[in-house]
C-alpha positions in Angstrom: -30.0 5.4 -15.4 -32.1 3.8 -12.7 -35.4 5.7 -12.6 -35.5 6.9 -8.9 -33.5 6.7 -5.7 -36.1 4.4 -4.2 -35.5 1.9 -7.0 -31.7 2.3 -6.9 -30.0 -0.8 -5.4 -26.9 1.3 -4.5 -28.9 4.0 -2.5 -30.2 3.9 1.0 -33.2 1.7 1.6 -36.2 2.8 3.7 -35.3 2.5 7.4 -31.6 1.6 6.6 -30.0 4.9 8.0 -32.0 4.6 11.2 -31.0 1.0 11.8 -27.3 1.7 11.0 -27.0 4.9 12.9 -29.2 4.2 15.9 -27.7 5.5 19.1 -24.8 7.2 17.3 -22.7 9.4 19.7 -21.9 12.3 17.3 -23.2 15.8 18.1 -20.9 18.1 16.1 -20.1 17.3 12.4 -17.6 19.4 10.4 -16.8 19.0 6.7 -13.7 20.4 5.1 -12.6 20.3 1.5 -13.2 21.3 -2.1 -16.2 21.0 -4.4 -16.8 17.4 -3.2 -17.3 18.7 0.3 -19.3 21.7 -0.9 -21.6 19.4 -2.9 -21.3 20.7 -6.5 -23.8 18.5 -8.5 -26.6 18.6 -11.1 -30.0 17.6 -9.9 -31.6 14.4 -11.1 -35.4 13.8 -11.1 -36.3 11.2 -8.6 -33.1 11.6 -6.4 -32.6 13.7 -3.3 -31.3 17.2 -4.0 -29.1 17.1 -0.9 -25.4 16.7 -1.8 -23.2 14.0 -0.3 -22.0 15.6 3.0 -25.4 17.4 3.6 -27.2 14.1 3.2 -24.9 12.4 5.7 -25.6 15.3 8.2 -29.3 14.9 7.6 -29.3 11.2 8.2 -27.4 11.7 11.4 -29.8 14.4 12.5 -32.8 12.1 11.9 -31.4 9.9 14.7 -30.3 12.7 17.0 -30.0 16.5 16.5 -26.4 17.6 15.5 -24.6 20.8 14.9 -23.3 20.9 11.4 -20.6 23.0 9.8 -19.7 22.7 6.0 -16.6 24.7 5.1 -16.3 23.1 1.6 -15.5 25.4 -1.3 -15.0 24.5 -4.9 -11.6 25.0 -6.6 -9.4 24.6 -3.5 -6.2 22.6 -3.4 -5.3 20.6 -0.3 -2.9 23.2 1.1 -5.6 25.9 0.6 -8.1 23.7 2.5 -5.6 23.3 5.4 -4.7 26.9 5.5 -8.2 28.3 5.1 -10.5 25.8 6.8 -8.7 23.9 9.6 -8.7 26.7 12.2 -12.5 27.2 11.8 -13.1 23.5 12.0 -11.1 23.0 15.1 -12.9 26.1 16.7 -16.2 24.3 16.0 -14.9 21.4 18.1 -16.3 18.5 16.1 -16.6 14.9 17.2 -17.1 13.8 13.6 -15.4 15.3 10.6 -15.2 14.6 6.9 -12.1 15.6 4.8 -12.5 15.6 1.1 -9.9 17.2 -1.0 -6.9 16.6 -3.4 -8.8 16.4 -6.7 -7.7 19.9 -7.7 -4.2 19.0 -7.0 -4.4 15.7 -9.0 -5.8 17.4 -12.1 -3.0 19.9 -12.3 0.1 19.2 -14.4 3.0 17.9 -12.3 0.8 16.1 -9.7 3.0 13.1 -9.9 5.9 15.0 -8.6 3.8 16.7 -5.9 1.8 13.7 -4.7 3.8 13.3 -1.5 3.3 16.9 -0.6 -0.5 16.6 -1.2 -0.5 13.6 1.0 1.2 15.6 3.7 -1.4 18.3 3.6 -4.3 15.8 3.8 -2.6 14.0 6.6 -2.1 17.3 8.4 -5.8 17.9 8.3 -6.7 14.5 9.5 -4.2 14.4 12.3 -5.2 17.8 13.7 -8.9 16.8 13.8 -8.1 13.5 15.4 -5.9 15.2 18.0 -8.9 17.2 19.0 -11.1 14.2 19.4 -12.9 13.9 16.1 -13.6 10.6 14.3 -12.4 11.5 10.8 -14.0 10.3 7.6 -12.2 10.4 4.3 -13.2 9.6 0.7 -11.7 8.3 -2.5 -14.1 9.7 -5.2 -15.5 8.0 -8.2 -12.9 7.5 -11.0 -14.5 8.1 -14.3 -13.4 6.3 -17.6 -13.3 9.8 -19.2 -13.3 13.4 -18.3 -14.6 15.1 -21.4 -14.5 18.6 -20.0 -10.7 18.4 -19.4 -8.4 20.0 -22.0 -7.6 17.6 -24.8 -4.0 17.4 -23.8 -4.9 16.4 -20.3 -7.6 13.8 -21.0 -5.4 10.7 -21.4 -4.0 11.2 -17.9 -7.0 12.5 -16.1 -8.4 9.1 -15.3 -4.9 7.9 -14.3 -4.3 10.8 -12.0 -7.7 10.5 -10.3 -7.0 6.8 -9.7 -3.6 7.6 -8.3 -5.2 10.2 -5.9 -7.8 7.5 -4.9 -5.2 4.9 -4.2 -3.0 7.3 -2.2 -6.0 8.6 -0.2 -7.1 5.0 0.6 -3.5 4.1 1.8 -3.4 7.3 3.8 -6.7 6.5 5.4 -5.5 3.0 6.4 -2.3 4.4 7.9 -4.2 7.0 10.0 -7.2 5.0 10.9 -10.0 7.1 9.3 -13.4 5.8 8.4 -12.9 5.6 4.7 -15.3 5.5 1.8 -13.5 4.1 -1.4 -15.7 4.9 -4.4 -12.9 4.7 -7.0 -14.2 1.4 -8.5 -17.8 1.5 -7.4 -20.1 0.0 -10.0 -21.6 3.4 -11.0 -18.2 5.0 -11.5 -18.1 3.7 -15.1 -21.6 5.1 -15.8 -21.2 8.6 -17.2 -24.9 9.2 -16.6 -24.1 9.6 -12.9 -21.8 12.6 -13.8 -22.9 16.2 -13.9 -22.9 18.2 -17.2 -19.6 19.7 -16.4 -18.0 16.2 -16.9 -16.2 16.3 -13.6 -18.6 16.2 -10.6 -21.0 13.5 -9.7 -24.7 14.3 -10.2 -27.5 13.8 -7.6 -27.4 10.0 -8.2 -23.7 9.9 -7.4 -24.2 12.1 -4.4 -26.9 9.8 -3.1 -24.8 6.7 -3.7 -21.8 8.4 -1.9 -23.9 9.3 1.0 -25.2 5.7 1.3 -21.7 4.3 1.4 -20.7 6.9 4.1 -23.7 6.0 6.2 -22.9 2.3 5.8 -19.3 2.9 6.8 -20.4 4.8 9.9 -22.8 2.0 10.7 -19.9 -0.6 10.5 -17.9 1.6 12.9 -20.7 1.5 15.3 -21.6 -2.1 14.9 -19.0 -4.4 13.3 -21.6 -7.1 12.9 -24.2 -6.8 10.1 -27.4 -5.0 11.1 -30.6 -6.6 9.6 -32.2 -4.1 7.4 -36.0 -3.4 7.5 -37.8 -4.1 4.3 -41.2 -2.4 3.7 -44.0 -5.0 3.2 -45.0 -3.3 -0.1 -41.6 -3.5 -1.7 -39.2 -6.3 -2.5 -35.8 -6.1 -0.9 -33.3 -4.4 -3.0 -30.0 -6.3 -3.6 -27.1 -5.2 -1.6 -23.9 -4.1 -3.4 -21.3 -6.9 -2.7 -18.5 -4.4 -3.3 -19.3 -2.3 -0.3 -16.0 -0.9 1.0 -14.8 -2.0 4.4 -13.3 0.3 7.0 -9.5 -0.1 7.4 
């Protein structure tokens, strides 16, 4: 593992969020979903303890104060997120929202037969938020080469199911016009040292990388042309990941 976030080429560089998010218009940020939205993760020395969505909110707030509501709760399936969180999110009247769910559906037996129904639930969340004026972000999470905490009988298909969920979420995002963060084949996805001890959730390094990709995606939404990144005089410029996802 890279020693610290400051030395990690995939994480935010000093001054990068300010440059990318300068003048952003968002004032109310809502997050809906499962444990990815909640931010379940092991801490890692040298990396921010803020989980993915909270880190995005913090970077937005550094530029301009925002109201932030995170409704994420671990263990929920997509239909439970829609039934239990959408009304509260709409009542919050966000102008920016993140939807992160589907993994608990994908890891259940029979997902292949229910995949269309899961897509329908996620699409319902996205459309309802968009209809109320929110710019919606979606995420296809890291797909690991193995999920050792899964039951033995499920392990051979765990990676395949998560890859399927990622591909379907990416396609749904393109269809509905969300700001999408596709992490499925990110370079750190194959590195199990970015996984928490439970073998499922990304640890603090994964959370920091996901937040960096989200901030970069928002930056591309604000400014389609590349923004020059400030480089501290005391530190060499870190290489930029050539596989940064592009918004649909």
